[in-house]
Structures are given as structure tokens and as C-alpha cells.
N, C-alpha and C positions, 0 to 999 in steps of 0.2 A: 568826279569821274570815279574815285573808288569807291563808293556808294552805292552806283550804278552797279560796278562788276557785283558786289557782296550782296545785292539785291539778288543780280538777277541768278546768280549761283544757288543762292538761298532757295528760289524759285525749283529752278528744276531740281535742286535735291528734294523737295517736297515732289513734286512731279516724279521721279524715278521712284520713290519711298511709296506713294503711293498706288504706281503702276504695278510694283511688285507683289504689293498689299493685294491688291484686285487678281492679279494672278495665280496668287498661294491660295488665295479663295475660291477662283474657277476651277481649281486642282484640288481641293481638300475633297478628302473619300464622303461617301452618302454616310449619311445615320442611320445606326445598327435595326434593327428589329426583333424582337423577341419571335422566335419560331415553336410550331406548332410541337410535344413530343420533345424539346430538346431537355437536355438532362437537364441536374437540378446546381450546375456549376452558377453563383452567381445569382442565385435562389433568396440569400437573406442582405437586409441591409440593417446594416447597424448605425445609429444615430446616439450622441451623445449630446449632453449639455451642462452650462454650469451657472449656475447664480449670484448674486454678490448683493447682501440687503443692505451695504452700507452700514449696518452695525456689527453686532458680535456673533450672526450666522452668515455660514455660506452652504448653499445647495448644490450638489452635486447627480448627476443619472445617468444612465443610459436606458435603450429599451432596442431589442431584435422585431424586424417584421420581418414574418417571409411572405415576400412578394408573390409570392404564385397563388397564394390563398387572402392573403391580407390582413393576418393574424397576428399580433403580437406574441411571439414566441418567449421571451428573456427580458424583464424590466427590472433595473433598482434605482434604489433614490435613496442618498446620502445627507446627515445634515453634521456640517463641520464647527465646532465650536470657536471662536477668537481664540487664537493661538496654540491651535492643536498641529497647525505647518508651519509656525514660525521657525525662521532659520535662524541659528544662537549666535548672536554679535561676537566679535573677538574685541 
């Protein structure tokens, strides 16, 4: 008897959560779209990356893309040797 009550309660809880998930999905705002002649706000995209070779070197870098023209406006790459950023042990 107890397992039936627990199972029923669990299934009802899942059903309610799925209903609320569907409800929120239906009320969600539409996606934004670009407008012709809009200002330069949000024009640039900045991306950064890091790579560890598992050895003695680590690489980091970034690049900035102008999303209007598609050109890379700035980029940098750095190589860090092992021990360069090690935290001293007490």
C-alpha cells in the first residue's frame, strides 16, 4: 500500500513539473533578430581559449571578431612554460 502511494505521488509530481515546463516554454519570448541600421551595440564578439599539452607548455589566447564585417579585429596567443604560474606551497 505504501509503495503504491509513493509511486502515485511521484508520478503526479513528475506530471506537474512537465506541465510547468511546457507552460514556461509556451510563454517564452521569441528569439531576437538583427535590425538593419541598428547601432553598433553588441557588434563585437570576444572569444578566448586555453590549451594544455600535458607537458611543459600551456597555450592561451583570444580573438575579437567584428560581427558586422566578419573580420578579426584583434588577436593574441601566449605560451606559458611550466612553473610560470605555480602557486608557492607553504
